[in-house]
C-alpha positions in Angstrom: -0.1 0.0 0.1 1.3 3.0 -1.3 1.3 6.7 0.8 -1.7 9.0 -0.8 -3.0 6.1 -2.5 -6.8 4.9 -1.8 -6.8 1.1 -1.7 -9.3 -1.6 -1.3 -9.2 -3.9 1.6 -9.5 -6.9 -0.9 -6.4 -6.1 -2.6 -4.5 -6.0 0.9 -6.0 -9.0 1.9 -4.4 -10.9 -1.1 -1.4 -9.3 -0.3 -1.3 -10.9 3.4 -2.4 -7.9 5.2 -4.8 -7.7 8.3 -6.5 -5.2 10.0 -5.7 -4.1 13.4 -7.1 -1.6 15.9 -5.6 0.6 18.8 -6.4 -1.4 22.4 -7.6 1.7 23.9 -9.8 3.0 20.9 -13.5 3.1 21.2 -15.9 0.3 22.2 -18.1 -0.5 19.5 -21.6 0.6 19.9 -24.3 -1.7 18.4 -26.6 0.8 17.6 -23.8 2.5 15.7 -22.9 -0.7 13.7 -26.3 -1.4 13.0 -26.8 2.1 11.7 -23.6 1.8 9.8 -24.9 -1.3 8.1 -27.9 0.0 6.8 -26.0 3.1 5.3 -23.3 0.8 3.6 -26.0 -1.6 2.3 -27.9 1.6 0.6 -24.8 4.0 -0.4 -21.7 1.9 -0.2 -18.7 3.7 1.1 -18.4 7.0 0.3 -15.1 8.0 2.2 -11.9 5.7 3.0 -10.9 4.6 6.4 -7.6 6.2 7.8 -4.9 3.8 8.7 -1.2 3.8 10.1 1.1 1.0 9.8 1.1 -1.3 13.0 4.8 -1.3 13.3 4.6 2.8 13.5 1.9 2.3 16.6 4.1 -0.2 18.1 7.0 1.8 18.1 5.4 4.8 19.6 4.5 2.8 22.6 0.7 2.1 21.7 -0.8 -1.3 22.0 -2.3 -2.9 18.8 -4.9 -5.5 18.6 -6.0 -7.9 15.6 -9.6 -6.3 14.9 -11.1 -9.6 14.7 -9.6 -12.0 17.3 -8.5 -9.2 20.0 -5.3 -10.4 20.4 -2.3 -8.4 21.0 -0.1 -8.0 17.9 3.3 -8.6 18.6 6.2 -6.6 17.2 7.4 -9.4 14.9 4.3 -9.8 13.2 3.3 -6.2 12.9 4.5 -5.6 9.2 1.3 -7.7 8.5 -1.3 -5.4 10.1 -2.5 -1.8 9.2 -4.2 -0.2 12.3 -7.4 1.7 11.7 -7.5 5.1 13.4 -11.0 5.9 12.2 -14.2 3.7 10.7 -13.8 1.1 13.2 -17.6 0.8 13.4 -17.7 1.0 9.8 -15.2 -1.8 9.2 -17.3 -4.0 11.6 -20.6 -3.1 9.7 -18.8 -4.2 6.5 -17.4 -7.1 7.9 -21.1 -8.2 9.4 -22.7 -7.5 5.7 -19.9 -9.8 4.0 -20.9 -12.5 6.6 -24.4 -12.2 5.9 -24.0 -12.8 2.2 -24.1 -16.3 2.9 -27.9 -16.1 3.9 -28.6 -13.9 0.9 -29.5 -14.4 -2.7 -27.1 -13.8 -5.3 -28.8 -10.3 -6.5 -29.5 -9.4 -2.6 -25.6 -9.7 -1.7 -23.9 -6.9 -0.1 -20.7 -6.1 -2.7 -19.5 -2.9 -1.1 -15.7 -2.6 -1.2 -14.1 -1.2 2.0 -11.5 1.5 0.8 -8.4 2.5 2.9 -5.9 5.8 2.9 -2.9 6.2 4.7 -3.2 9.6 7.1 -1.7 12.3 4.9 0.4 14.1 7.8 2.8 11.5 8.4 5.0 13.8 11.1 2.0 13.7 13.9 2.2 11.0 16.6 -0.5 8.6 16.4 -2.1 9.2 19.4 -2.1 13.1 18.3 -3.7 11.8 14.8 -6.4 10.0 16.5 -7.2 12.8 18.8 -7.6 15.2 15.8 -9.5 12.7 13.6 -11.8 11.4 16.4 -12.5 14.7 18.7 -12.4 17.2 15.7 -14.1 15.7 13.0 -16.4 12.9 15.1 -16.7 14.2 18.7 -16.1 11.5 21.3 -18.4 10.9 24.4 -16.7 11.8 27.6 -16.0 8.4 28.4 -14.0 8.0 25.0 -11.3 10.8 26.5 -10.4 8.2 29.2 -9.7 5.7 27.1 -8.0 7.9 24.6 -5.7 9.2 27.9 -4.8 5.5 28.8 -3.8 4.9 25.5 -1.5 7.7 25.3 0.4 6.9 28.4 0.8 3.0 28.3 3.9 3.0 30.8 2.3 5.7 33.2 1.6 4.1 36.8 -1.9 5.8 37.0 -4.2 3.5 39.0 -7.0 6.0 39.1 -7.1 6.5 35.4 -7.4 2.6 35.4 -10.2 2.5 37.8 -11.9 5.2 35.7 -11.6 3.0 32.5 -12.8 0.1 34.4 -16.2 2.1 34.9 -16.6 3.7 31.5 -16.0 0.0 29.8 -18.9 -0.9 31.9 -20.5 2.1 30.5 -20.5 4.8 33.6 -20.5 8.3 32.2 -17.1 9.9 32.7 -19.0 12.4 35.6 -20.3 9.3 37.3 -16.9 7.4 37.7 -15.2 10.6 38.8 -17.8 11.1 41.5 -17.3 7.5 42.8 -13.7 7.5 42.3 -12.9 11.2 43.9 -15.9 12.5 45.2 -15.7 15.3 42.8 -16.5 15.8 39.2 -13.1 16.6 38.3 -11.8 14.2 35.9 -13.7 15.8 33.4 -12.9 16.1 29.3 -10.1 19.0 30.2 -8.0 16.5 32.6 -8.3 13.4 30.2 -7.4 15.7 26.9 -4.3 17.2 28.7 -3.4 13.4 29.6 -4.1 12.6 25.8 -1.2 15.2 24.8 1.2 13.9 27.8 0.2 16.2 30.5 -0.6 14.6 33.5 -2.3 16.9 36.0 -2.5 16.4 39.4 -5.9 15.4 39.6 -5.0 12.3 37.8 -2.5 11.2 40.1 -4.6 12.0 43.4 -5.6 8.4 44.5 -6.9 9.7 48.1 -10.4 8.5 47.5 -9.6 5.7 45.1 -10.1 2.7 47.5 -13.1 4.0 49.2 -14.8 4.6 45.9 -13.9 1.1 44.7 -15.3 -0.4 48.1 -18.5 1.5 48.2 -19.4 0.4 44.8 -19.0 -3.0 45.6 -21.2 -2.7 48.5 -23.9 -1.1 46.5 -24.1 -3.6 43.9 -25.3 -6.0 46.7 -28.8 -4.2 46.9 -28.9 -2.0 43.8 -28.9 -2.7 40.0 -25.9 -1.2 38.0 -28.2 1.1 36.2 -29.2 2.9 39.7 -25.3 3.1 40.6 -24.5 4.6 37.5 -27.6 7.2 37.4 -25.5 9.5 40.0 -28.4 10.0 42.1 -26.8 7.7 44.8 -23.3 8.9 44.8 -24.4 12.4 44.7 -26.5 11.7 48.2 -23.5 9.6 49.4 -21.0 13.1 48.5 -23.8 15.0 50.1 -23.1 13.0 53.3 -19.7 13.2 53.6 -19.4 16.8 52.5 -21.7 17.5 55.6 -19.6 15.1 58.0 -17.3 17.0 60.3 -13.6 16.4 60.0 -13.6 14.3 63.2 -16.0 12.2 61.3 -14.5 11.9 57.9 -11.8 9.2 58.9 -14.5 6.5 59.5 -17.1 7.4 57.1 -16.4 4.9 54.5 -16.6 2.2 57.4 -20.1 3.9 58.5 -21.3 4.1 54.7 -20.3 0.6 53.9 -22.3 -0.7 56.8 -25.5 1.8 56.1 -25.7 0.1 52.3 -25.2 -3.3 53.8 -28.2 -2.8 56.2 -30.8 -1.6 53.4 -33.4 -3.7 53.3 -34.2 -5.5 49.9 -38.0 -3.9 50.3 -36.3 -0.4 50.6 -33.6 -1.1 47.9 -36.6 -1.9 45.7 -38.6 1.0 46.4 -35.4 3.2 45.3 -35.0 1.2 42.4 -38.7 1.9 41.2 -39.1 5.4 42.4 -40.4 7.6 39.6 -41.0 11.3 39.4 -44.5 12.5 39.8 -45.5 15.2 37.1 -45.9 18.5 39.2 -44.6 17.0 42.0 -41.2 15.5 43.4 -38.7 14.2 41.1 -37.0 10.7 41.0 -34.0 12.1 42.7 -36.0 14.0 45.5 -37.7 10.9 46.1 -34.9 8.7 46.5 -33.1 11.3 48.6 -36.2 11.7 50.9 -35.8 7.7 51.3 -32.0 7.5 51.8 -32.3 10.2 54.4 -35.0 8.6 56.3 -33.1 5.4 56.1 -29.9 7.2 57.2 -31.7 8.7 60.2 -33.1 5.3 61.3 -29.5 3.7 61.0 -27.9 6.5 63.0 -30.7 6.3 65.8 
């Protein structure tokens, strides 16, 4: 494959090339994949995917994985791979459409060609290319920034960033992940964007509340669904209780909150799970807050 030349995937496959992606790139969203399948089926490929050589990516400290198997691509086999910097959803859609051809009549089969082009500015670091392509032209959601931050700093010891990514991969918003792990919403897009440019701000190195957050999430799972835990209502109430605890009580706050969450009955947890706002009346958040405050009063009494 030559620079500045658009080529088809079929021609590359015939030369023994395979497709890979960066391990920290976005998770595939099923809705987007299905939308891309519909678009490709109706309109075909309108623009080429942007790629770089896997060898270059690995040499820049990025982890590359085979797109199909998810296996890490070793340096000695990297020459056989091209890495997608964008179009991950489009490529997955293309592969699924081809697989569906086995179930289709000849006239209904998908015949689209997947086309690729090397990134034109070869002087940019690949992590910077990824940022520019996916943020400037196809905006990321906040959770994607956390993945990009970790991918840009593979050798940095950043346990807080790792914990954020664990939650983001479970579909927590970046704000919810930040609140659970720091009791603040300060691990935002700005902090992650700086990390993607190699600048690690103090907020990302402060692990003071990390173990506290992990412990409280695990205890919350005993009574509440992940949907409720992700919603931020529960963690916002916990943070409120912490902020209104005197300095002399903050040292044992985590132990006390753990005991409280464990002592919530299944009946009360079910009430909180099923709480709904009322038109012209209390919101779901206020109903849950009232219930938690009532239970806390009983717990302390």
